[in-house]
C-alpha positions in Angstrom: -44.9 54.6 18.0 -42.6 51.3 18.6 -44.8 50.3 21.6 -48.1 50.7 19.5 -46.6 48.7 16.5 -45.5 45.7 18.7 -48.7 45.5 20.2 -50.6 45.4 16.9 -48.5 42.7 15.4 -49.2 40.6 18.6 -53.0 40.5 17.9 -54.4 37.3 16.2 -54.2 37.1 12.5 -57.9 37.4 12.2 -58.0 40.7 13.8 -55.1 41.9 11.6 -56.9 41.0 8.6 -59.7 42.9 9.4 -57.4 45.8 7.9 -56.1 43.8 5.0 -54.9 45.4 1.8 -57.4 45.5 -0.9 -56.7 44.1 -4.2 -54.8 46.6 -6.3 -54.8 48.9 -3.1 -51.9 50.6 -1.5 -53.1 50.6 2.4 -53.5 48.1 4.9 -52.2 45.0 6.4 -50.2 42.3 4.2 -47.7 41.8 1.5 -46.7 45.0 -0.7 -46.8 44.8 -4.5 -45.1 42.5 -6.4 -43.5 43.4 -9.8 -42.1 40.7 -12.0 -42.0 37.0 -11.4 -38.4 36.8 -10.5 -39.3 38.7 -7.0 -39.7 36.3 -3.8 -42.3 37.2 -1.1 -40.9 39.1 1.9 -40.3 37.3 5.0 -42.5 39.5 7.4 -45.6 41.4 8.0 -46.3 44.6 6.8 -48.7 47.5 7.5 -49.3 50.5 5.1 -51.2 53.7 5.9 -51.5 56.9 4.5 -51.0 59.6 7.2 -50.9 62.9 5.8 -52.5 65.3 4.6 -55.2 64.4 7.4 -58.2 65.0 4.9 -56.8 62.0 2.8 -56.9 59.5 5.6 -58.7 56.3 5.1 -59.5 55.6 8.7 -61.0 52.1 8.0 -57.6 51.1 7.8 -56.5 52.8 10.9 -56.4 50.3 13.9 -58.4 50.9 17.2 -56.6 48.2 19.0 -54.1 49.1 20.6 -56.5 52.3 21.7 -53.6 54.7 21.4 -52.4 53.8 17.9 -54.4 56.4 16.0 -53.4 59.3 18.2 -49.7 58.2 18.4 -49.6 57.8 14.6 -50.7 61.4 14.3 -48.5 62.9 16.6 -45.6 60.7 15.2 -46.1 61.6 11.3 -46.4 65.5 12.1 -43.1 65.6 14.2 -41.1 63.1 11.6 -42.3 66.0 9.0 -40.1 68.6 10.8 -37.2 66.3 11.2 -37.3 65.7 7.4 -37.5 69.5 6.7 -34.7 70.4 9.0 -32.5 67.9 7.4 -33.3 69.2 3.8 -32.3 72.5 4.9 -29.0 71.1 6.3 -28.2 69.4 3.1 -28.9 72.6 1.1 -26.6 74.6 3.2 -23.9 72.2 3.0 -24.2 72.3 -0.6 -23.8 76.2 -0.6 -27.4 76.5 -1.6 -30.1 78.7 -0.4 -32.1 76.3 1.9 -35.3 77.9 0.6 -34.8 76.4 -2.9 -34.9 72.8 -1.7 -37.4 73.0 1.1 -39.8 74.9 -1.6 -39.7 71.8 -3.6 -40.5 69.6 -0.6 -43.4 71.8 0.8 -46.6 69.9 0.6 -44.8 67.0 -0.7 -45.6 63.6 0.1 -44.0 61.9 3.0 -44.3 57.9 2.9 -43.7 56.0 6.0 -43.8 52.3 4.8 -42.3 49.8 7.1 -40.8 47.7 4.1 -39.7 44.3 4.4 -35.8 43.8 4.0 -34.5 42.2 0.9 -33.6 38.3 1.6 -29.7 37.9 0.8 -29.7 34.3 0.6 -29.2 34.2 -3.2 -27.5 37.4 -3.7 -24.1 38.0 -4.3 -23.2 40.8 -1.8 -21.0 41.7 1.3 -22.9 42.6 4.5 -21.4 45.1 7.1 -22.6 44.9 10.6 -23.2 48.7 11.4 -23.1 49.8 15.3 -26.6 50.5 16.5 -27.1 53.8 18.1 -30.3 53.5 20.7 -32.9 56.0 19.5 -31.4 57.1 16.5 -32.6 57.6 13.0 -30.9 56.2 9.9 -31.3 58.6 7.2 -30.7 57.2 3.5 -30.8 59.4 0.5 -33.2 58.5 -2.4 -32.4 59.3 -6.2 -34.5 62.5 -6.1 -31.9 63.8 -3.4 -29.1 62.7 -5.8 -30.6 64.2 -8.8 -31.3 67.5 -7.0 -27.8 67.6 -5.8 -26.2 66.8 -9.1 -24.7 63.9 -7.5 -22.9 65.6 -4.5 -25.4 63.2 -2.5 -25.5 59.6 -3.4 -28.6 57.6 -3.5 -28.2 54.3 -1.6 -30.2 51.0 -2.2 -31.8 50.1 1.0 -31.2 46.5 2.1 -31.2 44.5 5.3 -30.6 41.2 6.6 -32.7 39.5 8.7 -31.8 38.9 12.2 -31.5 35.0 12.9 -32.5 35.7 16.6 -34.8 38.6 16.9 -37.7 39.8 15.2 -37.1 43.3 13.6 -39.5 46.1 13.8 -39.0 49.0 11.8 -40.6 52.2 10.8 -39.4 53.8 7.6 -40.7 57.4 6.4 -40.1 58.2 2.9 -40.4 62.3 1.8 -40.9 63.3 -1.6 -41.1 66.8 -3.2 -44.3 68.1 -4.0 -46.5 67.2 -7.3 -45.4 70.5 -9.0 -41.7 70.4 -8.5 -39.1 69.9 -11.3 -36.8 66.9 -10.6 -33.5 68.0 -11.8 -30.1 69.5 -10.5 -30.3 72.8 -8.6 -29.3 75.6 -10.8 -26.6 76.8 -8.4 -24.8 73.6 -8.8 -24.6 73.4 -12.4 -22.7 76.7 -13.1 -19.4 75.2 -13.1 -19.5 71.7 -14.2 -22.9 71.4 -16.0 -25.9 69.1 -15.4 -25.1 65.3 -14.5 -28.8 64.5 -14.8 -31.6 65.2 -16.9 -34.6 67.5 -15.4 -37.9 65.8 -15.5 -41.4 66.7 -14.2 -42.7 64.7 -11.3 -44.9 62.6 -13.4 -42.0 62.1 -15.8 -39.8 61.0 -13.1 -42.4 58.6 -11.6 -43.1 57.4 -15.1 -39.6 56.6 -15.7 -39.3 54.9 -12.2 -42.1 52.3 -12.7 -40.7 51.6 -16.1 -37.2 50.8 -14.6 -38.6 48.8 -11.8 -40.7 46.6 -14.3 -37.8 46.3 -16.8 -35.4 44.8 -14.0 -38.3 42.6 -12.6 -37.9 43.1 -9.1 -40.3 46.0 -8.3 -37.6 48.4 -6.8 -36.4 50.2 -9.9 -32.6 49.4 -9.7 -31.9 50.6 -13.2 -33.4 54.1 -12.6 -30.2 55.7 -12.3 -29.1 54.5 -15.7 -31.9 56.2 -17.5 -31.4 59.7 -15.4 -27.7 60.3 -15.3 -25.9 62.1 -18.1 -22.0 61.3 -17.9 -21.0 59.4 -14.8 -21.4 56.4 -12.9 -23.5 56.1 -9.7 -22.2 54.1 -6.6 -25.0 52.6 -4.5 -24.8 50.2 -1.6 -26.1 50.3 1.9 -26.6 47.3 4.3 -27.3 46.4 7.6 -28.9 44.1 10.5 -31.1 45.2 13.2 -33.7 44.4 15.7 -35.6 47.6 15.6 -34.8 50.4 13.2 -36.0 54.1 12.5 -35.5 55.0 8.8 -35.7 58.2 7.3 -35.3 58.4 3.4 -34.9 61.8 1.6 -36.3 62.1 -1.7 -37.0 58.6 -2.5 -39.1 58.1 -5.8 -42.7 56.8 -5.2 -42.1 53.1 -5.5 -45.7 52.1 -4.7 -46.7 53.5 -8.0 -49.6 55.6 -7.2 -50.8 59.1 -7.2 -51.6 59.6 -3.7 -53.1 63.3 -4.0 -52.2 66.7 -5.2 -51.6 68.2 -1.7 -49.0 65.6 -0.7 -49.5 62.4 1.4 -47.9 60.6 4.1 -48.2 56.9 3.9 -47.2 54.9 7.1 -45.8 51.2 6.9 -45.7 49.3 9.9 -43.7 46.0 9.6 -42.4 42.8 11.6 -39.6 40.8 9.9 -39.4 37.4 11.4 -36.3 35.6 12.6 -34.5 34.0 10.0 -31.5 31.6 10.3 -28.5 32.9 8.4 -25.6 30.7 7.2 -22.3 31.8 8.5 
């Protein structure tokens, strides 16, 4: 997958633009949606594809160059779905919950794989810690939905990255969502002693709340969502890193693209290249 991704981004701009994102569309090559006038454009290339279920694939956006791209992406999306299911089972077991309760919520759920451009930290007040890279490993980030379902036992993190001053960063991120019929709320076995930290909402209500949060803060990423969801305690967020090539898995991440992707569950694949950017020491 990584090789095909790199080969695609090496193509001339004219050839890549043959798969350009349409106005108000989600799929294709180009910049992601921009919410609010305060958000800067990402320094990089992005390519978003819907890959699962196969019946909902829009093949006109699937590159035929490199020739192996389509077959590779098909296999990769299916295998990654198996990985996410395994992780959800392990988290449920760690919580002392029946794994089936959690996996049922994610059955036929959407899986999105956007390679999203990193935040640019030039004007942000934050401290960056360089993490040790493990070749071939996945980085697993917990999303808001898993935090809610675990009643706060697992903490959602806000995904941020720093552009590498010397190398391009190719990354493939996978977002995994519950199915559209799932109720987004703490699992019942986890609220018997201390009560529910978060509200329980339908999938549509949750996504609506997420959309409102990201529009309210003007950044397009819903930073105020936890304030709208929580009942009685503060949520800690923060995750940073700088890498040349990254494979991300986001579990229970809200659909920040803001679009209904199909009742049977959808996989969106994003392919992104972040250009080198000189950083001030």
